[in-house]
C-alpha positions in Angstrom: 7.1 -5.7 -35.1 8.5 -6.9 -31.7 12.1 -6.4 -32.8 11.5 -2.6 -33.4 10.6 -1.9 -29.7 12.9 0.6 -28.1 13.1 1.1 -24.4 13.8 4.3 -22.5 17.3 4.5 -21.1 16.2 5.0 -17.5 13.5 2.8 -16.0 10.6 4.4 -14.2 11.0 4.5 -10.4 9.3 1.7 -8.6 6.3 2.0 -6.2 4.5 5.3 -5.5 7.3 7.4 -6.8 6.8 6.1 -10.3 3.0 6.5 -10.4 2.7 10.2 -11.4 4.8 9.5 -14.6 2.9 6.2 -15.2 -0.4 8.0 -14.8 0.7 10.6 -17.4 1.5 7.9 -19.9 -1.8 6.0 -19.2 -3.8 9.2 -19.6 -2.8 9.2 -23.3 -4.4 5.8 -23.9 -8.2 5.2 -24.4 -9.7 3.3 -21.4 -12.7 1.3 -22.2 -15.6 0.6 -19.9 -17.1 -2.4 -21.7 -15.3 -5.4 -23.1 -17.8 -5.8 -25.9 -16.5 -2.5 -27.4 -13.0 -3.9 -27.4 -14.1 -7.1 -29.1 -16.0 -5.0 -31.7 -12.7 -3.1 -32.5 -10.8 -6.4 -32.8 -13.4 -7.8 -35.2 -13.5 -4.6 -37.3 -9.8 -3.7 -37.4 -7.7 -6.3 -35.7 -7.2 -4.5 -32.3 -5.0 -6.7 -30.1 -4.4 -4.6 -27.0 -6.7 -2.5 -24.9 -7.1 -1.0 -21.4 -10.4 -1.7 -19.6 -11.7 -0.3 -16.3 -14.2 -2.8 -14.9 -17.2 -1.5 -13.0 -16.9 -4.2 -10.3 -14.9 -7.4 -9.6 -17.3 -10.3 -8.9 -14.6 -12.8 -7.9 -11.8 -15.0 -8.8 -12.0 -18.5 -10.2 -9.1 -20.8 -9.3 -8.8 -24.1 -11.1 -6.1 -26.8 -10.7 -4.4 -27.5 -14.1 -4.5 -30.9 -15.6 -0.7 -31.3 -15.5 1.1 -29.4 -12.8 4.4 -30.0 -14.6 5.3 -29.4 -18.2 4.6 -32.2 -20.6 7.5 -33.4 -22.8 6.0 -31.5 -25.7 5.7 -28.3 -23.7 9.3 -28.6 -22.4 10.6 -29.1 -25.9 8.8 -26.0 -27.2 9.9 -23.8 -24.2 13.5 -24.9 -24.6 13.4 -24.3 -28.4 12.0 -20.8 -27.9 14.6 -20.0 -25.3 17.5 -21.2 -27.5 16.2 -19.1 -30.4 15.9 -16.0 -28.3 19.5 -16.3 -27.1 20.9 -16.6 -30.6 21.2 -12.8 -30.6 22.4 -12.3 -27.0 25.9 -12.4 -25.8 25.7 -15.6 -23.9 28.5 -17.2 -21.9 29.6 -20.4 -23.4 28.1 -23.4 -21.7 25.3 -21.4 -20.1 22.5 -23.8 -19.0 19.0 -23.3 -20.3 16.5 -22.4 -17.6 13.0 -23.8 -17.5 10.2 -21.8 -16.1 8.3 -23.3 -13.1 4.7 -24.1 -14.2 1.9 -22.7 -12.2 -0.3 -25.5 -10.8 -3.5 -23.4 -11.1 -5.3 -21.2 -13.7 -6.8 -18.0 -12.5 -9.8 -16.2 -14.0 -11.2 -12.8 -13.0 -15.0 -12.5 -13.2 -16.1 -8.9 -13.5 -18.9 -6.6 -14.5 -19.1 -3.7 -16.9 -21.9 -1.0 -16.8 -23.2 -0.1 -20.2 -26.2 2.2 -20.7 -27.7 1.2 -17.4 -27.2 -2.5 -18.1 -24.8 -4.7 -16.2 -22.8 -7.2 -18.3 -20.6 -10.0 -16.9 -17.3 -11.2 -18.3 -14.6 -13.7 -17.4 -10.9 -13.6 -18.5 -7.9 -15.7 -17.7 -5.1 -13.9 -15.8 -1.7 -14.5 -17.3 0.1 -11.6 -15.7 3.6 -12.7 -14.4 2.9 -10.7 -11.2 0.0 -13.0 -10.4 2.3 -16.0 -10.7 4.9 -14.3 -8.4 2.1 -13.5 -5.9 1.0 -17.2 -5.9 4.6 -18.3 -5.3 5.1 -15.8 -2.5 1.9 -16.6 -0.6 2.5 -20.3 -1.1 6.0 -19.9 0.3 4.6 -18.0 3.3 1.3 -19.9 4.0 1.9 -23.4 2.4 -1.4 -25.2 1.7 -3.3 -22.3 3.3 -2.2 -19.9 0.5 -5.6 -19.3 -1.1 -7.1 -16.9 1.6 -4.1 -14.5 1.3 -4.1 -14.8 -2.5 -7.9 -14.0 -2.8 -7.6 -11.1 -0.3 -5.1 -9.5 -2.6 -7.1 -10.0 -5.9 -10.7 -9.8 -4.6 -10.3 -7.0 -2.0 -7.0 -5.1 -2.2 -6.6 -4.6 -5.9 -10.3 -3.7 -6.5 -10.0 -1.0 -3.8 -7.6 0.8 -6.0 -8.1 2.3 -9.5 -8.0 -1.1 -11.1 -7.6 -1.5 -14.8 -7.0 -4.5 -17.0 -4.6 -4.6 -19.9 -6.2 -7.1 -22.3 -4.4 -8.7 -25.2 -4.6 -11.4 -27.8 -2.0 -13.9 -29.0 -0.9 -14.3 -32.6 -2.2 -17.9 -33.0 -5.6 -17.1 -31.4 -6.5 -13.5 -32.2 -10.1 -13.9 -31.1 -9.0 -15.1 -27.6 -8.5 -12.2 -25.1 -6.3 -12.7 -22.1 -5.8 -10.5 -19.1 -2.1 -9.9 -19.5 -1.6 -7.3 -16.8 -3.5 -5.7 -13.9 -2.8 -2.0 -13.4 -3.7 -0.6 -10.0 -2.6 3.0 -9.3 -3.6 4.3 -5.9 -6.9 6.1 -6.0 -6.5 9.9 -5.7 -7.8 11.2 -2.4 -11.4 12.2 -2.6 -12.1 15.9 -2.2 -14.0 16.8 0.9 -17.1 18.8 -0.2 -17.4 20.3 3.3 -13.9 21.7 3.2 -14.0 25.4 2.3 -11.5 26.7 -0.2 -8.5 28.8 1.2 -9.4 31.8 -1.0 
């Protein structure tokens, strides 16, 4: 259960310094090359979390949401959840409830998997908080011209790294997979086949 999760006392270092340890941890997990295999595992045994390495990123779909602000019903639900989660925290008396800023767009990655010589195409919604932070940063910097910088990061920069997806489902919709995190360690330098060994 979520309330049994324990965290390490010391967080991993940020940036390149932390990647060797992260790579060690990731190496212990199975990494799938086809989404269909992940879905088979979910249907057979209830798998809800999986790492996937896509063969190729096709592109990013960006769609404006119907309501760019929270509806009254959504606000009520968010506030209720926040109040419940703070019942167990030491909260200063009179602390105001914060409301998350809603993203005005939905983002979906379209990607390919190679399976037995066959190319299969998939599409999943990105719900990674980093993607929301990236949108806000590029919008702050570029205003209405934010999309080119945003696409450059997601369609060119991240795919140039060792890009993996952390896919997960949510309790209410166990059959609906979401792309909950993008993991992009720097690619290890390629060995030069022409370089002779030292010994």
